N, C-alpha and C positions, 0 to 999 in steps of 0.2 A: 481218119488216119492221123496218127501222131507225128509231129515234126521233131526229128532227132537231129540236133545240130552236130555238125562235124567238128573235127579238131580245130580247123581254121577259124570257124565262126565262134567257137568257145574261147579261143585265145583273144579274138577281137573284143568280145564282151568283157572278158576279164581285164583287158588293157583299159577299156573305157571306165570300168568301175574303179580301178586304181587311180586313173587320172582324175576322176571326179572326187576321189577321197583325199588325195594329197594336194590338190590345187588350193583349197581354202587354207590348209595348213601352211603351204608355202607363202600364200598371200599374207597370212597373219604373221608369219616370221619376218617377212620383208617389212611389214608395217611396224613391227616391234623394233627391227633394226633401224628404221628411219626415225622412230621416236627417240631411241637411245642415242643416235647420232646427233639429232637436234638438241637433245638435253645436254649431252656432253659439250656440244658446241656453245650452248648458252651458258653453261657453267664455266667454261673456259673464258668466255667473253666477260662474265661477271668477275672472274678472278683477275683478269687483266685490268678491269676498271678499278677494282679494290686496291690492287698493287700500285696503280698510278696515283690514286687519291690518298694512299696511306701516308706518304711523305707530307703532302699538303695538310692533311688533318692533324698530323703530329706537330708540324711546325706551327699551325694555327693555335693548337692547344698550348704549346710552349710559350708563344708570344703573350697569350692572355694570362697564363700562369705567372710569367715573369712580371707582367705589368700589374694586374689586379691582385695577384696573390702574394707579391713580394715587394716591388718597388713602391707602390702606393702606400701600403701599411707602414713600411719602414720610413717613408717620408713623413708620415703623420707622427711617428715616434720621435723623429729628429726635431720637428718643429715644436713638439711638446717639451723637449729638453731646453728650449730657449725661453720657456716661461719664467724661469728663475733668474734670467739675465735681463738687466735693465738696459744696458747699452755696451758698446765696446766691440772688440774683435770677435769674441766668442758668439755674440748675438748675430753678427753678420755671417760668421762661419755657418752657424746652424741654418740661417735663412737661405744662404746660397746652396747648401747641401739639399735642403728641402726643395728648393726650386729646380735643381738639376734632376733630382729623382722624379719629381712630378712631370717634368718635361719629357724625360725618357719614357715614363709610363704612358703619357699621351701618344707619343710617337709609336710605341709598340702596339698600343690598342688600335691606332689608325692603320698600321700595317696588317694587323690581324683582321680588321674589318674589311679592308680592300681585298685581302686574300679570300675572305668568305664570300664577297660579292662576285668575284671573278671565277672562283674554283668550285663553289658548292651550289647546291640547289636550295635557294632561299625561298621556301614556300611559307615560312613563318607559321608552321603548324605545330610547333612545340615550344615549351617554355624557354628553352635555351636561346633560341633565335629571337623570341619576343623580348625577353629581358635584355638580350645583347644589344638590340637596336635602340631601346630606351636608355640603356646604360651608356652607350656611346654618345648620345646627345647630352646626357647629364655630365659626362666627363669634360666635354668641350665647354659646356656652360660653367663648370667649376673652374676651368682654366681661365676663361674670360673674367670671371669674378675675381680671381687672384691677380690678374693683370691690373684691374682698375681699383685696387685697394686704396683707401684713403690713408692719409698720414696719421701717425699716432697723435692722440690728443684732439683730433677733430670730432665734431658732433656725430658724424655718420660712421665713425670707426666701430662703435659698439654694435650697431645694426649690421654692418658689413661682416664683422667677426662672427656674429651669430649665424648669419646666412651661410657664410663660408664653412663654418664648423658643421652645421646641420647637413648641408649638401655633401660635404666631404665624408661625413660619417655614413650617410645613406649610400654613397657611391662605393665605399669600402665594403659595407655589408652585402650589398647586391653583387659586387664583384666576386667576393668569396663564394657566395651562393651559386653564381653562374659558373665558376670554375668547377664546382661539384657537379652541376648539371651537365657541363661539358664533358666531364669524365664519363658520366653515364651515357651520354650521347655517343661518345667514342666507343664504348662497349657495345652498344646496340648496332653501330655502323660496321664495326670490324670484328665483333664477337671475341675480342681479346680481353684478357683479365686486367682489371684495374685496381685490384685490391691493394697491391703494394704502393701504387701511386696515390690512392686515397689515404692510406696510412701516413705516407710521407707528408702529404699536404695537411692532414689533420694535425700532425705533430708540429709542423711549421706554424700553423695558425695558432695553435695552443701556446707556443712559446712567445709569439708576438703579442697575444692577448695578455699573457702573464706579465710581460714587461710593460705593457700599456697600463695595467692596473698597478703595477709596482711603482710606476712613476709618480702616482698620486701620493703614495706613502713614503717615498724616498726622503723628501724634505722633513716630514714628520719624524721619521726614524732618526735622522741626523740631529734634529732638535732634542729628541729623547736622550741621545748620547751626551749632548751638551748639558742638559738639565741634570742628568745623573752625575756628570763630572763635577758640577758646581756644588752638589750636595755632599761631596766627600769632605771629611774633617781634616784640616791641615793645622800645623802648629800655629799659624798666624790667626786662625779662627778663634783660638782660646782667649785672645786678648780683645776680641770685638764684642760689643754689646749686642743684644738681640735686635735693636733697631738698626744697627749698622749691617748686620747679616741680612736683614730683610731688604735693605736698600741695594745690596750687591746681587741679590737673586734676580734672574731674568724676569721681565714683566710679561713674557709671552705665555699664554695658557698652555696647559699640558695636553 
């Protein structure tokens, strides 16, 4: 004898089937909502961290740019201008300007280093942080060497000048390189564009380098003008003998 379900039992069976069908779907939707909520919450938290660190990262980069990318190279240019001065007020003026610029550079580097230690995660797993810690020690060593400089004319002056010049050149080159690496680190951390800042810094360093090379040729160019001026024929030169003209010519080589 076959069992024929009535309407009530059929409705109950249909209700159970619908319940079993939509329960996994509801569970998956709820799981999806929970995942989306947690993801949005995580993204919001990361956005808050990035916004709070953005000012510190920008300020850190500005301090190091002003120090290693501007004050220190300009200080080197200033002290090179004093090479043509033997003594007097101009020599002291160049020396004091050089000292002030280097002191400001050291102070700004120290402020940037302290900020990096307090605010950032210093895992030293990238070149920017590794070069930065070594560069910081070299800067203070250079400052101490500058303080204990011997007097002009002493036996150790030449050795001191060579060490001071070599270390200063190394610090400047590494400082410029670390500014570039800092810009790339800033881009990786914040995903912001750095092209305009890279162009500005490159133009600045190019101008400083051009003036640095121009300083070596400035005195030579000035001498060229003097030599050319002495070769001009004047009315008084007609009455001079060849031997007298040779005595009046400068003895400096061309």
